[in-house]
Gaussian input, Z-matrix of N, CA and C with variables (Angstrom, degrees):
# hf/3-21g

backbone

0 1
 N
 C     1     B1
 C     2     B2     1     A1
 N     3     B3     2     A2     1     D1
 C     4     B4     3     A3     2     D2
 C     5     B5     4     A4     3     D3
 N     6     B6     5     A5     4     D4
 C     7     B7     6     A6     5     D5
 C     8     B8     7     A7     6     D6
 N     9     B9     8     A8     7     D7
 C    10    B10     9     A9     8     D8
 C    11    B11    10    A10     9     D9
 N    12    B12    11    A11    10    D10
 C    13    B13    12    A12    11    D11
 C    14    B14    13    A13    12    D12
 N    15    B15    14    A14    13    D13
 C    16    B16    15    A15    14    D14
 C    17    B17    16    A16    15    D15
 N    18    B18    17    A17    16    D16
 C    19    B19    18    A18    17    D17
 C    20    B20    19    A19    18    D18
 N    21    B21    20    A20    19    D19
 C    22    B22    21    A21    20    D20
 C    23    B23    22    A22    21    D21
 N    24    B24    23    A23    22    D22
 C    25    B25    24    A24    23    D23
 C    26    B26    25    A25    24    D24
 N    27    B27    26    A26    25    D25
 C    28    B28    27    A27    26    D26
 C    29    B29    28    A28    27    D27
 N    30    B30    29    A29    28    D28
 C    31    B31    30    A30    29    D29
 C    32    B32    31    A31    30    D30
 N    33    B33    32    A32    31    D31
 C    34    B34    33    A33    32    D32
 C    35    B35    34    A34    33    D33
 N    36    B36    35    A35    34    D34
 C    37    B37    36    A36    35    D35
 C    38    B38    37    A37    36    D36
 N    39    B39    38    A38    37    D37
 C    40    B40    39    A39    38    D38
 C    41    B41    40    A40    39    D39
 N    42    B42    41    A41    40    D40
 C    43    B43    42    A42    41    D41
 C    44    B44    43    A43    42    D42
 N    45    B45    44    A44    43    D43
 C    46    B46    45    A45    44    D44
 C    47    B47    46    A46    45    D45
 N    48    B48    47    A47    46    D46
 C    49    B49    48    A48    47    D47
 C    50    B50    49    A49    48    D48
 N    51    B51    50    A50    49    D49
 C    52    B52    51    A51    50    D50
 C    53    B53    52    A52    51    D51
 N    54    B54    53    A53    52    D52
 C    55    B55    54    A54    53    D53
 C    56    B56    55    A55    54    D54
 N    57    B57    56    A56    55    D55
 C    58    B58    57    A57    56    D56
 C    59    B59    58    A58    57    D57
 N    60    B60    59    A59    58    D58
 C    61    B61    60    A60    59    D59
 C    62    B62    61    A61    60    D60
 N    63    B63    62    A62    61    D61
 C    64    B64    63    A63    62    D62
 C    65    B65    64    A64    63    D63
 N    66    B66    65    A65    64    D64
 C    67    B67    66    A66    65    D65
 C    68    B68    67    A67    66    D66
 N    69    B69    68    A68    67    D67
 C    70    B70    69    A69    68    D68
 C    71    B71    70    A70    69    D69
 N    72    B72    71    A71    70    D70
 C    73    B73    72    A72    71    D71
 C    74    B74    73    A73    72    D72
 N    75    B75    74    A74    73    D73
 C    76    B76    75    A75    74    D74
 C    77    B77    76    A76    75    D75
 N    78    B78    77    A77    76    D76
 C    79    B79    78    A78    77    D77
 C    80    B80    79    A79    78    D78
 N    81    B81    80    A80    79    D79
 C    82    B82    81    A81    80    D80
 C    83    B83    82    A82    81    D81
 N    84    B84    83    A83    82    D82
 C    85    B85    84    A84    83    D83
 C    86    B86    85    A85    84    D84
 N    87    B87    86    A86    85    D85
 C    88    B88    87    A87    86    D86
 C    89    B89    88    A88    87    D87
 N    90    B90    89    A89    88    D88
 C    91    B91    90    A90    89    D89
 C    92    B92    91    A91    90    D90
 N    93    B93    92    A92    91    D91
 C    94    B94    93    A93    92    D92
 C    95    B95    94    A94    93    D93
 N    96    B96    95    A95    94    D94
 C    97    B97    96    A96    95    D95
 C    98    B98    97    A97    96    D96
 N    99    B99    98    A98    97    D97
 C   100   B100    99    A99    98    D98
 C   101   B101   100   A100    99    D99
 N   102   B102   101   A101   100   D100
 C   103   B103   102   A102   101   D101
 C   104   B104   103   A103   102   D102
 N   105   B105   104   A104   103   D103
 C   106   B106   105   A105   104   D104
 C   107   B107   106   A106   105   D105
 N   108   B108   107   A107   106   D106
 C   109   B109   108   A108   107   D107
 C   110   B110   109   A109   108   D108
 N   111   B111   110   A110   109   D109
 C   112   B112   111   A111   110   D110
 C   113   B113   112   A112   111   D111
 N   114   B114   113   A113   112   D112
 C   115   B115   114   A114   113   D113
 C   116   B116   115   A115   114   D114
 N   117   B117   116   A116   115   D115
 C   118   B118   117   A117   116   D116
 C   119   B119   118   A118   117   D117
 N   120   B120   119   A119   118   D118
 C   121   B121   120   A120   119   D119
 C   122   B122   121   A121   120   D120
 N   123   B123   122   A122   121   D121
 C   124   B124   123   A123   122   D122
 C   125   B125   124   A124   123   D123
 N   126   B126   125   A125   124   D124
 C   127   B127   126   A126   125   D125
 C   128   B128   127   A127   126   D126
 N   129   B129   128   A128   127   D127
 C   130   B130   129   A129   128   D128
 C   131   B131   130   A130   129   D129
 N   132   B132   131   A131   130   D130
 C   133   B133   132   A132   131   D131
 C   134   B134   133   A133   132   D132
 N   135   B135   134   A134   133   D133
 C   136   B136   135   A135   134   D134
 C   137   B137   136   A136   135   D135
 N   138   B138   137   A137   136   D136
 C   139   B139   138   A138   137   D137
 C   140   B140   139   A139   138   D138
 N   141   B141   140   A140   139   D139
 C   142   B142   141   A141   140   D140
 C   143   B143   142   A142   141   D141
 N   144   B144   143   A143   142   D142
 C   145   B145   144   A144   143   D143
 C   146   B146   145   A145   144   D144
 N   147   B147   146   A146   145   D145
 C   148   B148   147   A147   146   D146
 C   149   B149   148   A148   147   D147
 N   150   B150   149   A149   148   D148
 C   151   B151   150   A150   149   D149
 C   152   B152   151   A151   150   D150
 N   153   B153   152   A152   151   D151
 C   154   B154   153   A153   152   D152
 C   155   B155   154   A154   153   D153
 N   156   B156   155   A155   154   D154
 C   157   B157   156   A156   155   D155
 C   158   B158   157   A157   156   D156
 N   159   B159   158   A158   157   D157
 C   160   B160   159   A159   158   D158
 C   161   B161   160   A160   159   D159
 N   162   B162   161   A161   160   D160
 C   163   B163   162   A162   161   D161
 C   164   B164   163   A163   162   D162
 N   165   B165   164   A164   163   D163
 C   166   B166   165   A165   164   D164
 C   167   B167   166   A166   165   D165
 N   168   B168   167   A167   166   D166
 C   169   B169   168   A168   167   D167
 C   170   B170   169   A169   168   D168
 N   171   B171   170   A170   169   D169
 C   172   B172   171   A171   170   D170
 C   173   B173   172   A172   171   D171
 N   174   B174   173   A173   172   D172
 C   175   B175   174   A174   173   D173
 C   176   B176   175   A175   174   D174
 N   177   B177   176   A176   175   D175
 C   178   B178   177   A177   176   D176
 C   179   B179   178   A178   177   D177
 N   180   B180   179   A179   178   D178
 C   181   B181   180   A180   179   D179
 C   182   B182   181   A181   180   D180
 N   183   B183   182   A182   181   D181
 C   184   B184   183   A183   182   D182
 C   185   B185   184   A184   183   D183
 N   186   B186   185   A185   184   D184
 C   187   B187   186   A186   185   D185
 C   188   B188   187   A187   186   D186
 N   189   B189   188   A188   187   D187
 C   190   B190   189   A189   188   D188
 C   191   B191   190   A190   189   D189
 N   192   B192   191   A191   190   D190
 C   193   B193   192   A192   191   D191
 C   194   B194   193   A193   192   D192
 N   195   B195   194   A194   193   D193
 C   196   B196   195   A195   194   D194
 C   197   B197   196   A196   195   D195
 N   198   B198   197   A197   196   D196
 C   199   B199   198   A198   197   D197
 C   200   B200   199   A199   198   D198
 N   201   B201   200   A200   199   D199
 C   202   B202   201   A201   200   D200
 C   203   B203   202   A202   201   D201
 N   204   B204   203   A203   202   D202
 C   205   B205   204   A204   203   D203
 C   206   B206   205   A205   204   D204
 N   207   B207   206   A206   205   D205
 C   208   B208   207   A207   206   D206
 C   209   B209   208   A208   207   D207
 N   210   B210   209   A209   208   D208
 C   211   B211   210   A210   209   D209
 C   212   B212   211   A211   210   D210
 N   213   B213   212   A212   211   D211
 C   214   B214   213   A213   212   D212
 C   215   B215   214   A214   213   D213
 N   216   B216   215   A215   214   D214
 C   217   B217   216   A216   215   D215
 C   218   B218   217   A217   216   D216
 N   219   B219   218   A218   217   D217
 C   220   B220   219   A219   218   D218
 C   221   B221   220   A220   219   D219
 N   222   B222   221   A221   220   D220
 C   223   B223   222   A222   221   D221
 C   224   B224   223   A223   222   D222
 N   225   B225   224   A224   223   D223
 C   226   B226   225   A225   224   D224
 C   227   B227   226   A226   225   D225
 N   228   B228   227   A227   226   D226
 C   229   B229   228   A228   227   D227
 C   230   B230   229   A229   228   D228
 N   231   B231   230   A230   229   D229
 C   232   B232   231   A231   230   D230
 C   233   B233   232   A232   231   D231
 N   234   B234   233   A233   232   D232
 C   235   B235   234   A234   233   D233
 C   236   B236   235   A235   234   D234
 N   237   B237   236   A236   235   D235
 C   238   B238   237   A237   236   D236
 C   239   B239   238   A238   237   D237
 N   240   B240   239   A239   238   D238
 C   241   B241   240   A240   239   D239
 C   242   B242   241   A241   240   D240
 N   243   B243   242   A242   241   D241
 C   244   B244   243   A243   242   D242
 C   245   B245   244   A244   243   D243
 N   246   B246   245   A245   244   D244
 C   247   B247   246   A246   245   D245
 C   248   B248   247   A247   246   D246
 N   249   B249   248   A248   247   D247
 C   250   B250   249   A249   248   D248
 C   251   B251   250   A250   249   D249
 N   252   B252   251   A251   250   D250
 C   253   B253   252   A252   251   D251
 C   254   B254   253   A253   252   D252
 N   255   B255   254   A254   253   D253
 C   256   B256   255   A255   254   D254
 C   257   B257   256   A256   255   D255

   B1=1.4495
   B2=1.5133
   B3=1.3663
   B4=1.4587
   B5=1.5409
   B6=1.3526
   B7=1.4545
   B8=1.4954
   B9=1.3729
   B10=1.4590
   B11=1.5425
   B12=1.2955
   B13=1.4626
   B14=1.5306
   B15=1.3366
   B16=1.4567
   B17=1.5443
   B18=1.2948
   B19=1.4579
   B20=1.5398
   B21=1.3454
   B22=1.4673
   B23=1.5147
   B24=1.3438
   B25=1.4342
   B26=1.5265
   B27=1.3054
   B28=1.4104
   B29=1.5341
   B30=1.2985
   B31=1.4760
   B32=1.5182
   B33=1.3054
   B34=1.4812
   B35=1.5204
   B36=1.3237
   B37=1.4347
   B38=1.5270
   B39=1.3377
   B40=1.4873
   B41=1.5249
   B42=1.3195
   B43=1.4432
   B44=1.5202
   B45=1.3721
   B46=1.4504
   B47=1.5170
   B48=1.2940
   B49=1.4825
   B50=1.5133
   B51=1.3722
   B52=1.4698
   B53=1.5220
   B54=1.3161
   B55=1.4581
   B56=1.5497
   B57=1.3326
   B58=1.4445
   B59=1.5410
   B60=1.3624
   B61=1.4867
   B62=1.5110
   B63=1.3200
   B64=1.4744
   B65=1.5306
   B66=1.3371
   B67=1.4427
   B68=1.5594
   B69=1.3411
   B70=1.4979
   B71=1.5177
   B72=1.3250
   B73=1.4875
   B74=1.5375
   B75=1.3098
   B76=1.4535
   B77=1.5136
   B78=1.3493
   B79=1.4474
   B80=1.5478
   B81=1.3262
   B82=1.4667
   B83=1.5568
   B84=1.3216
   B85=1.4449
   B86=1.5276
   B87=1.3105
   B88=1.4572
   B89=1.5376
   B90=1.3342
   B91=1.4739
   B92=1.4980
   B93=1.3743
   B94=1.4475
   B95=1.5615
   B96=1.2897
   B97=1.4892
   B98=1.5223
   B99=1.3091
   B100=1.4905
   B101=1.5256
   B102=1.3281
   B103=1.4783
   B104=1.5398
   B105=1.3275
   B106=1.4655
   B107=1.5080
   B108=1.3294
   B109=1.4726
   B110=1.5519
   B111=1.3285
   B112=1.4437
   B113=1.5254
   B114=1.3098
   B115=1.4565
   B116=1.5266
   B117=1.3076
   B118=1.5029
   B119=1.5173
   B120=1.3097
   B121=1.4540
   B122=1.5470
   B123=1.3092
   B124=1.4602
   B125=1.5433
   B126=1.2928
   B127=1.4655
   B128=1.5089
   B129=1.3324
   B130=1.4657
   B131=1.5128
   B132=1.3271
   B133=1.4728
   B134=1.5461
   B135=1.3338
   B136=1.4778
   B137=1.5138
   B138=1.3147
   B139=1.4561
   B140=1.5023
   B141=1.3088
   B142=1.4851
   B143=1.5069
   B144=1.3149
   B145=1.4574
   B146=1.5332
   B147=1.3185
   B148=1.4613
   B149=1.5398
   B150=1.3302
   B151=1.5018
   B152=1.4955
   B153=1.3471
   B154=1.4540
   B155=1.5594
   B156=1.3217
   B157=1.4775
   B158=1.5113
   B159=1.3408
   B160=1.4787
   B161=1.5219
   B162=1.3221
   B163=1.4580
   B164=1.5383
   B165=1.3020
   B166=1.4950
   B167=1.5167
   B168=1.3289
   B169=1.4973
   B170=1.5174
   B171=1.3574
   B172=1.4359
   B173=1.5359
   B174=1.2925
   B175=1.4903
   B176=1.5397
   B177=1.3189
   B178=1.4322
   B179=1.5337
   B180=1.3430
   B181=1.4776
   B182=1.5275
   B183=1.3124
   B184=1.4734
   B185=1.5499
   B186=1.2961
   B187=1.4464
   B188=1.5502
   B189=1.3342
   B190=1.4579
   B191=1.5139
   B192=1.3260
   B193=1.4458
   B194=1.5427
   B195=1.3086
   B196=1.4767
   B197=1.5209
   B198=1.3425
   B199=1.4941
   B200=1.5175
   B201=1.3186
   B202=1.4893
   B203=1.4878
   B204=1.3733
   B205=1.4687
   B206=1.5421
   B207=1.3337
   B208=1.4916
   B209=1.5313
   B210=1.3099
   B211=1.4715
   B212=1.5205
   B213=1.3239
   B214=1.4445
   B215=1.5114
   B216=1.3299
   B217=1.4632
   B218=1.4999
   B219=1.3184
   B220=1.4716
   B221=1.5342
   B222=1.3331
   B223=1.4547
   B224=1.5158
   B225=1.3637
   B226=1.4477
   B227=1.5096
   B228=1.3361
   B229=1.4962
   B230=1.5271
   B231=1.3446
   B232=1.4828
   B233=1.5183
   B234=1.3174
   B235=1.4755
   B236=1.5170
   B237=1.3099
   B238=1.4677
   B239=1.5478
   B240=1.3316
   B241=1.4675
   B242=1.5298
   B243=1.3331
   B244=1.4772
   B245=1.5233
   B246=1.3676
   B247=1.4651
   B248=1.4934
   B249=1.3510
   B250=1.4853
   B251=1.5252
   B252=1.3253
   B253=1.4359
   B254=1.5425
   B255=1.2835
   B256=1.5003
   B257=1.4922
   A1=107.65
   A2=115.37
   A3=122.02
   A4=109.07
   A5=115.40
   A6=120.64
   A7=108.63
   A8=116.06
   A9=120.76
   A10=107.42
   A11=115.93
   A12=121.20
   A13=109.03
   A14=116.55
   A15=121.65
   A16=108.40
   A17=115.45
   A18=121.42
   A19=109.47
   A20=116.46
   A21=120.42
   A22=106.80
   A23=116.79
   A24=121.09
   A25=113.84
   A26=116.06
   A27=122.75
   A28=110.11
   A29=117.65
   A30=124.49
   A31=112.57
   A32=117.98
   A33=121.07
   A34=116.19
   A35=115.74
   A36=120.49
   A37=110.44
   A38=115.61
   A39=121.39
   A40=105.52
   A41=115.04
   A42=121.78
   A43=105.36
   A44=113.63
   A45=118.32
   A46=110.35
   A47=115.41
   A48=119.18
   A49=110.77
   A50=114.53
   A51=121.04
   A52=112.81
   A53=116.33
   A54=121.70
   A55=109.96
   A56=118.38
   A57=122.05
   A58=110.29
   A59=115.54
   A60=119.73
   A61=109.86
   A62=118.20
   A63=122.16
   A64=108.11
   A65=117.49
   A66=121.06
   A67=110.24
   A68=114.93
   A69=118.38
   A70=112.87
   A71=116.96
   A72=120.21
   A73=112.78
   A74=116.97
   A75=122.13
   A76=109.81
   A77=114.40
   A78=121.02
   A79=106.55
   A80=115.15
   A81=118.27
   A82=108.38
   A83=115.93
   A84=122.88
   A85=114.21
   A86=117.57
   A87=122.69
   A88=107.68
   A89=117.20
   A90=121.07
   A91=110.94
   A92=114.51
   A93=121.84
   A94=108.62
   A95=115.55
   A96=120.01
   A97=106.66
   A98=117.04
   A99=121.47
   A100=107.37
   A101=114.55
   A102=119.82
   A103=109.33
   A104=115.75
   A105=121.36
   A106=106.65
   A107=114.63
   A108=118.31
   A109=108.30
   A110=115.01
   A111=120.65
   A112=114.69
   A113=116.10
   A114=121.70
   A115=114.58
   A116=117.07
   A117=121.62
   A118=109.50
   A119=116.09
   A120=123.25
   A121=106.66
   A122=116.48
   A123=119.88
   A124=109.77
   A125=117.14
   A126=125.01
   A127=107.88
   A128=117.01
   A129=122.84
   A130=110.47
   A131=117.23
   A132=119.53
   A133=109.98
   A134=114.52
   A135=121.46
   A136=106.25
   A137=117.04
   A138=120.24
   A139=108.41
   A140=116.01
   A141=120.26
   A142=108.73
   A143=114.49
   A144=121.02
   A145=108.70
   A146=115.39
   A147=120.43
   A148=108.33
   A149=114.83
   A150=121.75
   A151=106.90
   A152=118.07
   A153=122.64
   A154=114.42
   A155=115.49
   A156=117.80
   A157=112.32
   A158=115.60
   A159=119.61
   A160=110.45
   A161=116.47
   A162=120.48
   A163=110.14
   A164=117.22
   A165=119.38
   A166=113.03
   A167=115.56
   A168=116.98
   A169=110.59
   A170=114.07
   A171=120.55
   A172=112.82
   A173=118.63
   A174=120.84
   A175=111.65
   A176=118.18
   A177=122.28
   A178=107.86
   A179=114.54
   A180=118.73
   A181=107.72
   A182=114.50
   A183=118.89
   A184=108.75
   A185=115.32
   A186=122.53
   A187=109.65
   A188=115.67
   A189=118.27
   A190=107.94
   A191=119.18
   A192=121.79
   A193=112.51
   A194=115.81
   A195=122.01
   A196=106.93
   A197=115.26
   A198=120.91
   A199=110.81
   A200=118.11
   A201=120.65
   A202=109.32
   A203=118.37
   A204=121.89
   A205=113.87
   A206=116.72
   A207=118.62
   A208=110.08
   A209=115.79
   A210=119.98
   A211=110.88
   A212=116.71
   A213=121.63
   A214=111.77
   A215=116.79
   A216=121.49
   A217=111.48
   A218=117.86
   A219=120.86
   A220=112.13
   A221=115.07
   A222=119.44
   A223=112.99
   A224=115.67
   A225=119.18
   A226=112.58
   A227=115.39
   A228=118.91
   A229=109.14
   A230=118.04
   A231=118.94
   A232=111.98
   A233=116.90
   A234=120.77
   A235=110.08
   A236=117.15
   A237=121.20
   A238=110.63
   A239=117.32
   A240=120.53
   A241=112.57
   A242=116.57
   A243=119.85
   A244=109.89
   A245=117.80
   A246=121.02
   A247=112.03
   A248=115.92
   A249=119.76
   A250=112.87
   A251=118.47
   A252=122.18
   A253=111.97
   A254=116.25
   A255=119.01
   A256=111.60
   D1=133.16
   D2=177.15
   D3=-101.23
   D4=129.35
   D5=177.59
   D6=-121.19
   D7=113.82
   D8=-177.90
   D9=-137.10
   D10=139.86
   D11=179.10
   D12=-90.20
   D13=135.42
   D14=176.35
   D15=-127.06
   D16=159.90
   D17=-177.04
   D18=-108.93
   D19=137.67
   D20=175.36
   D21=-81.06
   D22=125.55
   D23=179.59
   D24=-101.10
   D25=-163.64
   D26=-179.53
   D27=-58.87
   D28=140.43
   D29=-176.82
   D30=65.58
   D31=19.44
   D32=178.27
   D33=73.95
   D34=17.87
   D35=-175.43
   D36=-82.40
   D37=146.15
   D38=174.87
   D39=-126.38
   D40=154.10
   D41=175.83
   D42=-111.01
   D43=119.70
   D44=176.19
   D45=-79.38
   D46=132.94
   D47=-177.94
   D48=-57.32
   D49=148.51
   D50=-179.56
   D51=-54.20
   D52=-39.16
   D53=-178.19
   D54=-59.30
   D55=-41.16
   D56=179.51
   D57=-71.34
   D58=-46.24
   D59=179.44
   D60=-57.18
   D61=-42.80
   D62=-175.39
   D63=-69.28
   D64=-40.79
   D65=-175.78
   D66=-61.86
   D67=-38.17
   D68=-177.15
   D69=-102.41
   D70=9.41
   D71=174.75
   D72=67.97
   D73=32.53
   D74=-175.80
   D75=-84.13
   D76=138.19
   D77=170.94
   D78=-142.54
   D79=-177.79
   D80=-177.02
   D81=-56.90
   D82=134.60
   D83=-179.87
   D84=90.42
   D85=-4.73
   D86=177.91
   D87=-62.63
   D88=136.95
   D89=-177.52
   D90=-100.11
   D91=143.56
   D92=175.27
   D93=-130.31
   D94=145.48
   D95=171.96
   D96=-95.10
   D97=131.02
   D98=179.38
   D99=-106.86
   D100=122.30
   D101=176.30
   D102=-124.87
   D103=156.11
   D104=179.02
   D105=-132.67
   D106=131.01
   D107=178.64
   D108=-156.09
   D109=131.94
   D110=175.56
   D111=53.40
   D112=37.43
   D113=178.06
   D114=80.78
   D115=11.29
   D116=179.04
   D117=-117.15
   D118=142.22
   D119=174.34
   D120=-105.04
   D121=129.66
   D122=-177.93
   D123=-123.29
   D124=132.39
   D125=175.82
   D126=-107.36
   D127=120.42
   D128=-178.77
   D129=-117.39
   D130=121.22
   D131=178.50
   D132=-59.83
   D133=143.02
   D134=178.96
   D135=-100.56
   D136=122.15
   D137=177.22
   D138=-80.19
   D139=126.94
   D140=179.72
   D141=-114.46
   D142=154.72
   D143=-179.18
   D144=-124.49
   D145=142.43
   D146=175.18
   D147=-62.60
   D148=-39.95
   D149=176.56
   D150=-119.81
   D151=104.07
   D152=-175.12
   D153=-53.70
   D154=-27.47
   D155=179.61
   D156=-65.01
   D157=-20.79
   D158=178.07
   D159=-61.56
   D160=-35.97
   D161=-176.84
   D162=-68.35
   D163=-24.35
   D164=-178.00
   D165=-92.31
   D166=-14.76
   D167=-175.00
   D168=-59.26
   D169=127.55
   D170=176.14
   D171=85.27
   D172=-0.47
   D173=-176.29
   D174=-81.93
   D175=-14.75
   D176=178.91
   D177=-119.93
   D178=130.01
   D179=177.94
   D180=-98.97
   D181=129.58
   D182=-179.93
   D183=-121.46
   D184=156.40
   D185=-176.65
   D186=-62.12
   D187=-42.49
   D188=179.87
   D189=-133.46
   D190=153.02
   D191=-178.98
   D192=-62.52
   D193=144.45
   D194=177.58
   D195=-98.42
   D196=121.66
   D197=-177.28
   D198=-70.58
   D199=-39.62
   D200=-176.21
   D201=-133.96
   D202=83.58
   D203=-175.42
   D204=-62.42
   D205=-33.31
   D206=-179.26
   D207=-67.13
   D208=-42.79
   D209=177.97
   D210=-61.61
   D211=-44.53
   D212=177.84
   D213=-59.73
   D214=-43.38
   D215=178.45
   D216=-64.85
   D217=-43.29
   D218=178.61
   D219=-61.45
   D220=-43.46
   D221=177.17
   D222=-60.13
   D223=-42.78
   D224=177.09
   D225=-62.04
   D226=-42.46
   D227=-178.75
   D228=-66.48
   D229=-42.12
   D230=177.27
   D231=-60.00
   D232=-43.17
   D233=179.43
   D234=-64.05
   D235=-44.49
   D236=-179.53
   D237=-62.82
   D238=-44.90
   D239=179.15
   D240=-64.08
   D241=-38.96
   D242=178.92
   D243=-66.57
   D244=-37.56
   D245=177.82
   D246=-67.18
   D247=-37.31
   D248=179.70
   D249=-70.93
   D250=-26.17
   D251=-178.81
   D252=-82.25
   D253=-13.38
   D254=-179.50
   D255=-87.24

């Protein structure tokens, strides 16, 4: 565990120490989730994907494999939209 003191600057900005940025692969534009609980502020790195569908791969278990998941998803959305318009 790394413990380092930082100062809150103008506009509430803080500078994360280089050691922390390097450890988590942070560079300009890196996203963090800020949460507060029981008097503690927590910064959590946001994992991003070049292709967001990669994050979902394998998250749903199906009885049989789906050959064309994009087509299935498009069909579902079309059906849902047509139902909503009626």
